DRENDO-1510 file (C-alpha; in Angstrom, 1 decimal, always signed):
<recs>
REC; n; res; u; v; w
REC; 1; MET; +14.2; +13.1; +8.5 .
REC; 2; ALA; +13.9; +9.3; +8.4 .
REC; 3; CYS; +10.1; +8.6; +8.2 .
REC; 4; PHE; +10.7; +6.7; +4.9 .
REC; 5; LEU; +12.5; +3.9; +6.8 .
REC; 6; ILE; +9.3; +2.5; +8.4 .
REC; 7; PRO; +7.5; +1.9; +5.1 .
REC; 8; MET; +10.8; +0.7; +3.5 .
REC; 9; THR; +11.2; -1.9; +6.3 .
REC; 10; LEU; +7.7; -3.0; +5.8 .
REC; 11; ALA; +8.4; -3.2; +2.0 .
REC; 12; ILE; +11.4; -5.4; +2.7 .
REC; 13; LEU; +9.4; -7.7; +4.9 .
REC; 14; THR; +6.5; -8.1; +2.4 .
REC; 15; SER; +9.0; -8.7; -0.4 .
REC; 16; ILE; +10.5; -11.5; +1.6 .
REC; 17; ILE; +7.0; -13.0; +2.3 .
REC; 18; GLN; +6.2; -12.6; -1.4 .
REC; 19; LYS; +9.3; -14.6; -2.4 .
REC; 20; THR; +8.9; -17.3; +0.2 .
REC; 21; ALA; +5.1; -17.9; +0.4 .
REC; 22; ARG; +4.1; -17.5; -3.2 .
REC; 23; THR; +0.5; -19.0; -3.0 .
REC; 24; ILE; -0.5; -16.7; -0.1 .
REC; 25; ALA; +1.2; -13.7; -1.8 .
REC; 26; GLU; -0.7; -14.3; -5.0 .
REC; 27; LYS; -4.0; -14.6; -3.1 .
REC; 28; LEU; -3.4; -11.4; -1.1 .
REC; 29; LYS; -1.9; -9.5; -4.1 .
REC; 30; LEU; +1.3; -8.7; -2.2 .
REC; 31; TRP; +2.8; -7.4; -5.4 .
REC; 32; LEU; +0.4; -4.4; -5.2 .
REC; 33; LEU; +1.3; -3.7; -1.6 .
REC; 34; ASN; +5.0; -4.0; -2.4 .
REC; 35; ALA; +4.6; -1.6; -5.3 .
REC; 36; LEU; +2.8; +0.9; -3.1 .
REC; 37; LEU; +5.3; +0.6; -0.3 .
REC; 38; TRP; +8.5; +0.6; -2.4 .
REC; 39; GLY; +7.2; +3.5; -4.6 .
REC; 40; GLY; +6.3; +5.6; -1.6 .
REC; 41; SER; +9.5; +4.8; +0.2 .
REC; 42; LEU; +11.7; +5.7; -2.8 .
REC; 43; LEU; +9.9; +8.9; -3.4 .
REC; 44; LEU; +10.2; +9.9; +0.2 .
REC; 45; ALA; +13.9; +9.0; +0.3 .
REC; 46; LEU; +14.4; +11.1; -2.9 .
REC; 47; GLU; +12.6; +14.0; -1.3 .
REC; 48; HIS; +14.8; +13.7; +1.8 .
REC; 49; VAL; +17.9; +13.7; -0.4 .
REC; 50; TRP; +16.6; +16.7; -2.2 .
REC; 51; HIS; +16.2; +18.6; +1.1 .
REC; 52; GLY; +19.7; +17.5; +2.3 .
REC; 53; GLU; +18.3; +15.3; +5.1 .
REC; 54; VAL; +20.0; +12.2; +3.6 .
REC; 55; VAL; +23.6; +12.5; +2.5 .
REC; 56; PRO; +26.0; +10.1; +0.8 .
REC; 57; TRP; +28.5; +10.1; +3.7 .
REC; 58; PRO; +28.2; +8.6; +7.2 .
REC; 59; PRO; +26.0; +8.8; +9.3 .
REC; 60; PHE; +23.8; +9.2; +6.1 .
REC; 61; LEU; +21.0; +10.8; +8.0 .
REC; 62; THR; +21.8; +14.4; +9.0 .
REC; 63; ALA; +19.6; +14.0; +12.1 .
REC; 64; MET; +22.1; +11.5; +13.5 .
REC; 65; SER; +25.0; +13.9; +13.4 .
REC; 66; THR; +24.0; +15.5; +16.7 .
REC; 67; PRO; +22.7; +13.5; +19.6 .
REC; 68; GLU; +20.0; +16.1; +20.3 .
REC; 69; ASP; +18.4; +15.4; +17.0 .
REC; 70; ILE; +18.1; +11.6; +17.4 .
REC; 71; PRO; +15.0; +11.6; +19.6 .
REC; 72; VAL; +13.3; +14.0; +17.2 .
REC; 73; MET; +14.2; +11.7; +14.3 .
REC; 74; LEU; +12.9; +8.6; +16.2 .
REC; 75; HIS; +9.7; +10.4; +17.1 .
REC; 76; GLU; +9.1; +11.3; +13.4 .
REC; 77; MET; +9.8; +7.7; +12.4 .
REC; 78; ALA; +7.3; +6.5; +15.0 .
REC; 79; THR; +4.6; +9.0; +14.1 .
REC; 80; ALA; +4.9; +9.9; +10.5 .
REC; 81; GLY; +6.4; +6.7; +9.2 .
REC; 82; THR; +3.9; +4.5; +11.0 .
REC; 83; ALA; +1.0; +6.7; +9.9 .
REC; 84; MET; +2.2; +6.4; +6.2 .
REC; 85; SER; +2.5; +2.7; +6.5 .
REC; 86; ILE; -1.0; +2.3; +8.0 .
REC; 87; VAL; -2.5; +4.5; +5.2 .
REC; 88; THR; -0.7; +2.6; +2.5 .
REC; 89; CYS; -1.8; -0.8; +4.0 .
REC; 90; SER; -5.3; +0.5; +4.3 .
REC; 91; ALA; -5.3; +1.6; +0.6 .
REC; 92; TRP; -4.1; -1.8; -0.4 .
REC; 93; ALA; -6.7; -3.6; +1.8 .
REC; 94; SER; -9.4; -1.4; +0.2 .
REC; 95; ILE; -8.3; -2.3; -3.3 .
REC; 96; LEU; -8.2; -6.0; -2.3 .
REC; 97; ILE; -11.7; -5.9; -0.9 .
REC; 98; LEU; -13.1; -3.9; -3.9 .
REC; 99; SER; -11.4; -6.3; -6.4 .
REC; 100; THR; -13.0; -9.2; -4.6 .
REC; 101; TYR; -16.6; -7.8; -4.3 .
REC; 102; ILE; -17.1; -5.8; -7.4 .
REC; 103; PRO; -17.2; -8.8; -9.7 .
REC; 104; LYS; -19.6; -10.6; -7.3 .
REC; 105; MET; -21.9; -7.5; -7.3 .
REC; 106; ARG; -21.9; -7.5; -11.1 .
REC; 107; ILE; -22.8; -11.2; -11.3 .
REC; 108; HIS; -25.5; -10.6; -8.7 .
REC; 109; ARG; -26.9; -7.7; -10.7 .
REC; 110; LEU; -27.0; -9.7; -13.9 .
REC; 111; THR; -28.7; -12.6; -12.1 .
REC; 112; MET; -31.4; -10.2; -10.7 .
REC; 113; MET; -32.0; -8.7; -14.2 .
REC; 114; LYS; -32.5; -12.2; -15.7 .
REC; 115; ALA; -35.0; -13.1; -12.9 .
REC; 116; ILE; -36.9; -9.8; -13.5 .
REC; 117; GLU; -36.9; -10.5; -17.2 .
REC; 118; GLN; -38.3; -14.0; -16.7 .
REC; 119; GLN; -41.0; -12.8; -14.3 .
REC; 120; SER; -42.1; -9.8; -16.3 .
REC; 121; GLY; -41.5; -11.1; -19.8 .
REC; 122; ILE; -40.0; -7.7; -20.7 .
REC; 123; PRO; -36.5; -7.9; -22.1 .
REC; 124; MET; -34.0; -5.8; -20.2 .
REC; 125; SER; -30.8; -4.4; -21.6 .
REC; 126; HIS; -27.7; -6.3; -20.3 .
REC; 127; GLN; -25.3; -3.4; -19.9 .
REC; 128; ASN; -21.9; -4.2; -18.6 .
</recs>
């Protein structure tokens, strides 16, 4: 119904942060989080339009046309929308962590190989 509104709201907030705090945004790669959030939100909105849950006339969300459906819609937003936002932010955090530590692991591996080479006198291949 309206679960895409939660990640879209988060995307708006992170876009504002990206535009205002550029140095922090670059360090945290907020462009990637924004791409994930905006892409997911737009695809979900398109899917809801496809199924007739979002329409081009007021109140735009078909769940808001009857008062009985509003609590169901809010519950879906709170559960599904929040869960999708958490999973998206977790994926972004994982990418951020991996992009920070993989180059360090590679440097550490090359350093270890050079140390073994020097101790043993046997040349080792430096595969990248």
